[in-house]
Every structure is written in structure tokens, then in C-alpha cells.
C-alpha positions as CSV (number, residue, x, y, z in Angstrom):
1,X,0.0,0.1,0.1
2,X,1.3,3.4,-0.9
3,X,-0.1,5.8,1.7
4,X,0.2,9.1,0.2
5,X,-2.2,7.7,-3.1
6,X,-4.3,5.7,-0.8
7,X,-5.3,8.4,1.2
8,X,-5.9,10.9,-1.4
9,X,-7.8,8.2,-3.5
10,X,-10.1,7.9,-0.9
11,X,-10.4,11.6,-0.6
12,X,-11.3,12.5,-4.0
13,X,-13.4,9.1,-5.0
14,X,-15.5,10.5,-1.6
15,X,-15.3,14.4,-2.0
16,X,-18.3,15.0,0.1
17,X,-17.8,11.9,3.0
18,X,-17.5,13.6,6.6
19,X,-14.2,12.3,7.5
20,X,-13.5,14.6,10.5
21,X,-15.5,16.5,12.9
22,X,-13.7,18.5,15.8
23,X,-14.0,20.7,18.3
24,X,-14.3,23.8,15.6
25,X,-15.8,22.3,12.4
26,X,-16.5,18.9,10.4
27,X,-14.3,18.3,7.4
28,X,-15.6,16.9,4.1
29,X,-12.9,15.0,2.1
30,X,-12.6,17.8,-0.5
31,X,-11.9,20.5,2.8
32,X,-9.2,18.3,3.4
33,X,-7.4,17.5,-0.1
34,X,-8.2,21.3,-1.1
35,X,-6.5,22.8,2.6
36,X,-3.4,20.6,2.1
37,X,-2.9,22.0,-1.4
38,X,-3.1,25.7,0.1
39,X,-0.8,24.5,2.9
40,X,1.3,23.3,0.5
41,X,1.7,26.0,-1.4
42,X,2.4,28.5,2.0
43,X,5.0,25.8,3.4
44,X,7.1,26.2,-0.5
45,X,6.2,30.0,0.1
46,X,7.9,29.6,4.0
47,X,10.1,27.0,4.2
48,X,13.2,25.3,1.7
49,X,13.8,23.0,4.9
50,X,13.5,19.4,4.3
51,X,11.4,18.7,8.1
52,X,8.6,20.6,9.2
53,X,7.4,21.2,12.0
54,X,3.1,21.0,13.3
55,X,1.7,22.0,16.3
56,X,-1.9,21.8,16.1
57,X,-4.9,20.7,18.3
58,X,-5.8,17.3,17.7
59,X,-8.6,18.0,15.0
60,X,-8.7,17.5,11.2
61,X,-5.7,20.4,11.0
62,X,-3.4,17.0,11.9
63,X,-4.0,15.2,8.6
64,X,-4.0,18.6,6.7
65,X,-0.9,19.8,7.7
66,X,0.6,15.9,7.1
67,X,-1.0,15.7,3.6
68,X,0.5,19.3,2.9
69,X,4.0,18.2,3.8
70,X,4.2,14.6,2.1
71,X,2.8,16.7,-0.6
72,X,6.0,18.3,-0.8
73,X,8.1,15.5,0.2
74,X,9.0,16.8,3.6
75,X,9.2,15.2,6.6
76,X,6.7,16.2,9.4
77,X,7.9,16.6,12.7
78,X,4.5,16.4,15.2
79,X,5.6,18.5,18.4
80,X,4.5,17.6,21.9
81,X,3.1,21.2,23.1
82,X,3.5,20.0,26.5
83,X,7.7,19.8,26.5
84,X,9.9,22.0,28.2
85,X,11.5,24.7,25.7
86,X,14.5,23.3,26.5
87,X,13.1,20.2,24.8
88,X,11.3,22.0,22.0
89,X,14.5,24.0,21.1
90,X,16.3,20.6,20.9
91,X,13.9,18.6,19.0
92,X,13.1,21.7,16.1
93,X,17.6,21.8,15.5
94,X,18.0,18.3,16.2
95,X,15.0,17.7,13.2
96,X,16.3,20.6,11.7
97,X,13.1,22.3,11.2
98,X,13.4,26.2,10.5
99,X,9.5,26.4,10.6
100,X,6.5,25.6,12.6
101,X,2.4,25.0,11.4
102,X,0.8,25.9,14.1
103,X,-2.0,27.6,15.6
104,X,-2.0,31.1,17.9
105,X,-3.2,29.2,21.0
106,X,-0.5,26.4,20.4
107,X,2.1,29.7,20.8
108,X,0.7,31.3,23.0
109,X,0.5,28.2,25.1
110,X,3.9,27.6,24.8
111,X,4.9,31.1,25.0
112,X,6.4,31.3,21.6
113,X,9.0,29.5,19.1
114,X,12.6,29.0,20.1
115,X,15.0,31.8,18.4
116,X,15.4,31.5,14.9
117,X,12.3,29.5,14.0
118,X,9.6,30.6,12.1
119,X,5.6,30.1,12.8
120,X,3.6,29.4,10.1
121,X,0.3,29.9,11.3
122,X,-2.8,28.8,9.8
123,X,-4.5,32.4,10.8
124,X,-2.4,33.3,7.9
125,X,-3.0,31.3,5.0
126,X,-5.3,32.0,2.6
127,X,-7.7,29.0,1.9
128,X,-9.2,31.1,-1.2
129,X,-9.3,30.3,-4.8
130,X,-8.0,26.9,-6.6
131,X,-4.8,25.9,-4.8
132,X,-1.7,25.2,-7.1
133,X,1.5,24.0,-5.7
134,X,4.6,22.7,-7.0
135,X,4.0,19.3,-6.6
136,X,8.1,18.4,-7.8
137,X,9.1,15.5,-4.9
138,X,5.9,14.1,-3.5
139,X,6.8,11.7,-0.5
140,X,8.7,8.5,-1.4
141,X,7.7,5.4,-0.5
142,X,11.2,4.7,1.6
143,X,11.1,8.5,2.1
144,X,11.1,9.8,5.8
145,X,7.1,10.8,6.6
146,X,7.6,11.3,10.7
147,X,10.1,11.8,13.0
148,X,8.3,11.0,16.3
149,X,10.5,12.5,19.8
150,X,10.3,10.0,22.5
151,X,12.4,10.1,25.8
152,X,16.3,9.2,25.2
153,X,18.2,7.5,27.6
154,X,20.7,10.4,27.7
155,X,17.8,12.6,28.9
156,X,17.4,14.1,25.4
157,X,14.6,13.4,23.2
158,X,15.3,11.0,20.3
159,X,13.9,11.1,17.2
160,X,11.9,8.2,15.7
161,X,12.6,7.4,11.8
162,X,9.0,6.0,10.5
163,X,9.4,5.8,6.6
164,X,5.9,6.1,4.5
165,X,6.1,2.4,3.9
166,X,6.3,1.5,7.7
167,X,3.6,3.9,8.6
168,X,2.0,2.0,5.1
169,X,2.6,-1.5,6.3
170,X,0.9,-1.1,9.6
171,X,-2.0,0.5,8.5
172,X,-2.3,-2.1,6.7
173,X,-1.8,-4.9,9.0
174,X,-4.7,-3.2,11.1
175,X,-6.4,-3.6,8.2
176,X,-5.7,-7.4,7.3
177,X,-6.8,-7.9,11.0
178,X,-9.3,-5.8,11.5
179,X,-11.9,-5.0,8.7
180,X,-12.5,-1.3,8.8
181,X,-14.8,0.9,6.1
182,X,-16.8,3.8,5.5
183,X,-19.8,2.9,8.2
184,X,-17.4,2.9,11.4
185,X,-16.4,5.6,13.2
186,X,-13.8,6.4,15.4
187,X,-13.4,8.3,18.6
188,X,-10.0,10.1,18.6
189,X,-8.9,11.1,22.4
190,X,-5.0,10.3,21.6
191,X,-3.2,13.4,20.7
192,X,-1.8,13.4,17.2
193,X,1.6,14.0,18.6
194,X,1.1,10.3,20.0
195,X,2.1,7.8,17.5
196,X,-1.0,5.7,18.2
197,X,-2.9,9.3,17.8
198,X,-1.0,9.5,15.0
199,X,-1.6,5.8,13.2
200,X,-4.5,4.7,14.5
201,X,-6.5,7.6,15.0
202,X,-5.7,9.5,12.1
203,X,-3.9,7.9,9.5
204,X,-6.1,4.7,9.3
205,X,-9.4,6.5,9.4
206,X,-8.3,8.2,6.2
207,X,-6.8,4.7,4.5
208,X,-10.1,2.8,5.1
209,X,-12.3,5.8,5.0
210,X,-14.2,6.1,8.2
211,X,-14.8,9.3,10.1
212,X,-12.8,9.9,13.0
213,X,-14.2,12.4,16.3
214,X,-11.6,14.8,17.6
215,X,-11.5,16.9,20.9
216,X,-7.9,18.5,21.9
217,X,-8.6,18.0,25.8
218,X,-9.6,15.0,27.6
219,X,-12.4,15.7,28.8
220,X,-14.3,12.5,30.7
221,X,-17.7,13.8,30.1
222,X,-17.1,15.8,27.2
223,X,-15.7,12.4,25.9
224,X,-19.6,11.0,26.7
225,X,-21.2,13.4,25.3
226,X,-19.3,12.9,22.3
227,X,-20.3,9.2,22.4
228,X,-23.6,10.1,22.5
229,X,-24.1,12.4,19.5
230,X,-22.1,10.7,17.5
231,X,-22.1,6.9,18.4
232,X,-18.9,5.7,17.8
233,X,-17.8,2.1,16.6
234,X,-14.3,2.5,17.9
235,X,-12.1,4.0,20.7
236,X,-8.7,3.6,21.0
237,X,-7.0,4.7,24.5
238,X,-4.8,4.3,27.4
239,X,-6.1,2.7,30.7
240,X,-6.0,6.6,32.5
241,X,-8.9,7.9,30.2
242,X,-10.6,4.9,30.2
243,X,-10.2,4.8,34.6
244,X,-11.0,8.0,34.4
245,X,-14.8,7.7,32.2
246,X,-15.6,5.6,35.0
247,X,-15.6,8.4,37.6
248,X,-18.4,10.0,34.9
249,X,-21.2,10.1,37.1
250,X,-23.9,10.1,34.5
251,X,-22.0,7.5,31.8
252,X,-24.2,4.6,31.0
253,X,-24.4,1.4,29.2
254,X,-26.6,3.9,25.9
255,X,-23.6,6.2,25.4
256,X,-21.2,3.4,23.8
257,X,-23.9,1.3,22.3
258,X,-22.5,1.4,19.0
259,X,-18.9,0.2,19.7
260,X,-17.4,-2.5,18.1
261,X,-13.9,-2.3,19.5
262,X,-12.8,-0.5,22.4
263,X,-9.0,-0.8,22.6
264,X,-7.0,-0.3,25.6
265,X,-3.1,0.5,24.6
266,X,-0.1,2.1,25.5
267,X,0.7,0.6,29.2
268,X,-1.0,-2.4,30.5
269,X,-5.1,-2.5,31.4
270,X,-5.1,-2.8,35.4
271,X,-7.9,-5.6,36.1
272,X,-9.9,-2.9,38.1
273,X,-10.7,-0.9,34.8
274,X,-11.5,-3.7,32.8
275,X,-14.0,-5.2,35.4
276,X,-15.1,-1.0,35.9
277,X,-15.6,-0.5,32.1
278,X,-17.9,-3.7,31.7
279,X,-20.0,-3.1,34.6
280,X,-20.4,0.6,34.5
281,X,-20.9,0.3,30.3
282,X,-21.4,-3.4,29.2
283,X,-18.3,-2.8,27.1
284,X,-15.2,-5.3,27.2
285,X,-11.5,-3.5,26.9
286,X,-9.5,-5.3,24.6
287,X,-5.6,-5.0,24.8
288,X,-3.4,-4.1,22.1
289,X,0.5,-3.6,22.2
290,X,2.7,-1.6,20.5
291,X,5.5,1.3,20.5
292,X,6.8,4.1,18.9
293,X,9.7,2.2,17.1
294,X,6.7,0.3,15.5
295,X,4.3,2.7,14.0
296,X,2.8,1.3,16.4
297,X,0.6,-1.5,16.2
298,X,2.2,-5.0,17.1
299,X,-0.3,-7.1,18.8
300,X,-4.3,-6.9,19.1
301,X,-6.4,-9.2,20.9
302,X,-9.4,-9.0,18.3
303,X,-13.0,-9.5,20.6
304,X,-13.5,-12.6,18.9
305,X,-10.6,-14.7,20.6
306,X,-10.8,-12.4,23.9
307,X,-8.2,-14.0,26.2
308,X,-7.8,-11.7,29.3
309,X,-4.5,-10.0,30.6
310,X,-3.3,-10.6,26.7
311,X,-2.8,-7.8,24.5
312,X,-3.3,-10.9,21.6
313,X,-1.5,-12.6,18.7
314,X,1.1,-10.8,16.2
315,X,-0.4,-8.6,13.8
316,X,0.4,-9.6,9.9
317,X,4.0,-9.8,9.0
318,X,5.3,-9.5,12.4
319,X,7.6,-11.4,13.6
320,X,7.6,-12.5,17.1
321,X,9.8,-14.0,19.9
322,X,10.7,-13.8,23.5
323,X,14.4,-13.5,24.2
324,X,16.4,-14.5,27.5
325,X,19.3,-12.7,29.0
326,X,22.1,-14.7,27.3
327,X,19.8,-14.6,24.1
328,X,18.4,-18.0,24.1
329,X,14.6,-17.9,21.8
330,X,12.4,-19.0,25.1
331,X,9.3,-21.7,25.2
332,X,5.7,-20.5,25.7
333,X,5.0,-19.9,29.4
334,X,8.7,-18.4,29.9
335,X,9.6,-15.0,30.7
336,X,11.6,-13.0,28.4
337,X,12.0,-9.6,26.2
338,X,9.8,-9.1,23.4
339,X,11.5,-9.1,20.2
340,X,10.7,-8.7,16.7
341,X,10.9,-8.1,13.3
342,X,8.1,-6.8,10.5
343,X,8.0,-4.1,7.7
344,X,6.6,-2.0,10.1
345,X,9.7,-1.0,12.2
346,X,11.7,1.6,12.4
347,X,14.8,3.2,10.1
348,X,16.2,4.3,13.1
349,X,17.1,6.9,15.7
350,X,17.5,10.0,14.1
351,X,21.3,10.9,13.9
352,X,22.0,8.7,16.6
353,X,23.9,5.2,15.0
354,X,25.3,3.7,18.0
355,X,21.6,3.6,20.1
356,X,20.2,2.4,16.7
357,X,22.5,-0.2,16.3
358,X,21.7,-0.9,19.9
359,X,18.4,-1.6,18.9
360,X,18.8,-4.4,17.0
361,X,20.0,-7.7,18.1
362,X,22.5,-9.7,15.8
363,X,19.3,-11.7,14.1
364,X,17.8,-8.3,12.8
365,X,15.0,-8.5,15.9
366,X,14.0,-5.3,17.4
367,X,14.8,-5.1,21.0
368,X,11.4,-3.4,22.6
369,X,12.9,-3.3,26.1
370,X,9.8,-5.2,27.4
371,X,9.0,-8.5,29.4
372,X,6.4,-10.3,28.1
373,X,5.3,-14.3,27.1
374,X,3.6,-16.7,24.9
375,X,0.9,-18.5,26.0
376,X,0.7,-22.2,24.0
377,X,-1.5,-20.6,21.1
378,X,0.3,-17.7,20.9
379,X,-0.9,-14.8,22.5
380,X,1.1,-12.6,24.4
381,X,1.1,-11.3,28.0
382,X,3.3,-8.4,28.9
383,X,4.9,-8.6,32.4
384,X,6.6,-5.3,32.6
385,X,9.5,-3.0,31.5
386,X,13.1,-4.2,31.6
387,X,14.3,-0.9,33.3
388,X,11.3,-1.0,35.6
389,X,11.8,-4.2,37.2
390,X,12.3,-4.8,40.9
391,X,15.0,-7.2,42.3
392,X,13.7,-8.0,45.4
393,X,15.5,-10.8,47.5
394,X,16.7,-12.0,44.4
395,X,13.1,-12.3,43.0
396,X,12.2,-10.6,39.9
397,X,8.9,-8.3,40.3
398,X,7.2,-6.1,37.9
399,X,5.1,-2.8,39.1
400,X,2.3,-3.8,36.9
401,X,1.8,-6.9,39.8
402,X,1.5,-4.8,42.5
403,X,-0.2,-2.0,41.2
404,X,-3.1,-4.2,39.9
405,X,-4.1,-5.1,43.8
406,X,-3.5,-1.4,44.7
407,X,-5.8,-0.7,42.3
408,X,-8.3,-2.7,43.7
409,X,-8.5,-1.2,47.0
410,X,-12.1,1.1,46.9
411,X,-10.1,4.1,47.9
412,X,-7.3,4.0,44.9
413,X,-7.6,5.4,41.8
414,X,-4.7,4.6,40.4
415,X,-1.1,3.7,41.8
416,X,2.5,3.7,40.6
417,X,5.5,1.1,42.1
418,X,9.1,1.9,41.9
419,X,12.1,0.3,43.5
420,X,13.7,1.7,46.8
421,X,16.8,0.8,47.7
422,X,17.3,-1.5,50.7
423,X,20.3,-2.9,52.8
424,X,18.9,-6.3,53.2
425,X,17.1,-7.5,50.2
426,X,18.5,-5.3,47.4
427,X,15.4,-3.4,46.9
428,X,12.0,-3.3,48.2
429,X,8.8,-2.2,46.8
430,X,8.1,1.4,47.4
431,X,3.8,2.2,46.3
432,X,2.1,5.6,45.6
433,X,-1.4,6.3,45.7
434,X,-4.1,8.4,44.4
435,X,-7.0,8.1,46.2
436,X,-10.7,8.9,44.5
437,X,-12.3,12.0,45.3
438,X,-13.6,12.2,48.7
439,X,-11.8,9.0,49.8
440,X,-9.5,9.5,52.7
441,X,-5.7,7.7,53.2
442,X,-6.0,4.5,55.2
443,X,-2.3,3.3,55.2
444,X,-3.1,-0.2,57.3
445,X,-6.2,-0.7,54.9
446,X,-4.2,-0.9,51.8
447,X,-1.5,-2.7,53.4
448,X,-4.0,-5.2,54.6
449,X,-5.6,-5.3,51.3
450,X,-1.8,-5.8,49.9
451,X,-1.3,-8.5,52.2
452,X,-4.4,-11.0,51.1
453,X,-3.2,-10.7,47.4
454,X,0.3,-10.7,47.4
455,X,3.3,-12.7,48.3
456,X,4.9,-11.3,51.7
457,X,7.9,-9.5,49.9
458,X,5.9,-8.1,47.1
459,X,4.1,-6.1,49.8
460,X,5.0,-2.5,49.8
461,X,7.5,-1.7,52.3
462,X,5.6,1.8,52.3
463,X,2.7,3.3,50.8
464,X,2.5,6.6,49.9
465,X,-0.6,9.5,49.2
466,X,0.5,11.9,46.4
467,X,-2.3,14.5,45.3
468,X,-1.7,13.5,41.9
469,X,0.6,11.2,40.0
470,X,3.0,12.4,37.1
471,X,1.7,11.8,33.9
472,X,2.4,12.1,30.3
473,X,0.5,14.6,27.9
474,X,-1.7,10.9,26.7
475,X,-2.5,10.9,30.8
476,X,0.0,7.5,31.1
477,X,1.8,7.5,34.4
478,X,5.5,8.4,33.9
479,X,7.5,5.8,37.2
480,X,10.6,6.9,36.3
481,X,9.1,10.8,37.6
482,X,8.8,9.0,41.2
483,X,11.6,8.5,43.2
484,X,12.3,7.6,47.2
485,X,12.7,11.4,47.5
486,X,8.9,12.1,46.2
487,X,6.5,14.0,48.9
488,X,4.1,12.5,50.4
489,X,0.6,14.1,52.0
490,X,0.5,10.8,54.1
491,X,2.2,7.8,54.1
492,X,2.4,4.3,55.8
């Protein structure tokens, strides 16, 4: 599948079909196509750089900007507007961007662009008349379509290089796994600078002819209202978002009555959220798995072959294996690192040859950094991140197992567990909990709950209440921002 031509074909063949609805307007196919040509003309006049930044709210503006850039053969650099000023300057410089497509509210929010970087404000672009961009070198199949920046081991963001062929392969893999067509409506609650928001909620619906419903901010009540109005057939979100939807007081099962697929990804799905969503909305959440480096989807547990706590089987064309620390390929039901090959796997890290080389093993398999195991039927279980694994008294312990127990306590909204140095055991578990609204912290009760569900050495040595857990732009809890020195409102 050639990505750009596939999307264009959908827009040209169905020019009056609504392809997106956002907080500001409704987009038909013709609106998106003509808008991208107008913007491409403005890009031509503004910059000759190979890469161009895009910083717009989650909306139809993102696909318009991407199509415009790809029309000119440019690389899109989606900008996370929550980056620090230092990281924003680093990303733009590293990617070679001298221009950022944006809107004024975004500029106001971040306090302006770094020195030497121009703003191509959409408010200043004329969308009148017949656009005539010079299409000399449209994006090639092997050309770099996007640079997605993620956290680097050195503390600086690193750019994941995804070719058009990587994105096209993943869209094709998903469509081979699950059938989507013009009757489907996707509820886009993930930001489009995030890999799942970019591929699954932006490129996939465009290629398949679906309609996308976007909103710029994740406000749980607003999401329920959009579901009532637009009757989405698919919703893809991370567990913390599904958890937040549980606390919408007037939410009911009728709100999501048209749902075919409710997919949780980005982090492990706590049992409490799975059970709560099924009870409140009558919907069974299915887990998926992927990484920025895999463009992103590699596994998806389809509803017709549901298996609790698994992310399903690998998508077509993806070769996955579980590998031990000494490089042995492990059998079913053995834990090791998840490694994989496939046409969706990244080209590498931008200008980081050593990190790129280290990301692949001697057989060419991408090292995910995630721990997991296959069952006898080939369903993948994610057990944790290698770097987040604790070694307590010589035993490997992953935060997910402890957090799953903590999240079942009636007063706990969400939790995060990290390792804390200990003289006798090497490490012990340290838990941070965020309480549900109106609950009172009772450390003794939470500890007793843990003791009744966990082996003794896995019970947190200390449990601390925090007002809110650190989260990234998608709402995912960021454990690395917690440490034994993190202050608590109360502890036990």
C-alpha cells in the first residue's frame, strides 16, 4: 500500500463524505484535500527545509498539515506542546526544522517558538481560490514520513525515523487484522503527536474511509457527550483515560451502544479498570500493544478471540519472539524480552547510529525493552519493562502486579510502584497512590489488602499518598518521575 496515494484516492473518490469532526468544524474529503494543497503552497513560500514541525490541536488540522508536507516530500515532526522550552528547542534543532505549522492559541500556550524558528500560522494562510502547489518531489515510499520524538536514555529526546512504508505497512496490518470501512466512526481521544493517535486515529481512518471524531482536550464528560452524539464504533485510549470515564457520574451503557472495538493500549490495563468498564458501560476492553518504534501496533486482542490479560497475537507480517538475557529464544510460558521483525519497524533513531545499532540484536530483531511471554496458543502477555523491574531478595518483581492489587482497593484511583534500595533485600517496593474523590487515606487498610493478595516480599514497604501521580501528555503514569525522595501527603 502506498500511503499518500491511498489516502488521496479516498478523498477524491468520496469528496463529500465527512472524514473528520473536531471542536471547530466538520471536514469533508474535499475540504481536507484542497486545504492540504493551499497549505502546501504556503509551505513552499515559507521554508525549503526538509523537515517541518507541526503543532496543532487534535483535530482535522493534523491530517491536513501532514498531507501538505508529504505533497512536497517533506518530513513531518509532530510537536508535543507540553515539552519544556529546552526540549522543544532541542527537537526542532535536531530535526532540522526552521518552521512550525501552528495556530496562535498553541503559540500562546508555549510562550512562543525558539529563536530562529518561524511560525507558519494557519490563521495567516489563505484558503481561497484554486490552490496550485508545485509538486516536484512528493513523499517516496522509503522517504521519512515522520520523526516522532520520544524519551532518550541520555535525557534528551530521540527522534524515531518512520518511513512512509513503515506507516503504510502498519495501517495495512491493522486492516488485515480488523475490517474497517466508511460505516465506522473512530473516537479520537489520543493526541496526534502520540504514535497511537497518529497512526490508529488519523492515518488508519483516512486510508479506510472512516469518520474520525476529535477533541483537543481529554475531558471525560466531553468524551461521553461525543459518544452519545456521534455513536462511535471504535474507541482507542490508554487505561488512565478509560479509568477517568468510569468516574463520569451520568455515564451509562447506552452512551457507547455502537462500539465494536474498545481498545486499551500504551500501558497495561489494570483489572479494576477492565471490570469497572464492563460493569458501568457493558463493554469489554481488549488490549493492544505497540511502540513508537513499531509505527506502532504489533498486537491486538480481537473481540472474537478474547483472552483476559493478553494483548493478543502478532499482527500479520510481524515476527515476534521471547528472548532470555543470554540470547536464547524461549518457549511458551517463559518470561523474557519481546523482540520483533516486520515492515512496520522503524528505520532507526535520527542521527544516533550507536543507539540504532543497540536497538537491534544480531539477528535483526528489534529489542522492545518490554518483558513478556507467549501462552501455548501464541497470545502475548506483557509482564513489565526491563528497566522498571525490581529485584527483591533475588526475585524478579514487576510494578504491574503490585499496582493491579493496589488499584482494586476501594479508595485507590490509581497507583505507581517503584523500587527503593534496601540493605538486606537489595530492593523493596515503594508505592504511591492517588485516591478517588472524597476518600480518606488509610494506610493500614491498603497494606492489609496487599497482604491478602500478594506474596509477602511483594507487599510495598511503604505506601505514600500523593495528590496526583506524574503523567505524560496522554495521561500515562511516568514512574521515572517518582523516587524515594518524592514527598507524600500521608504515608504508611
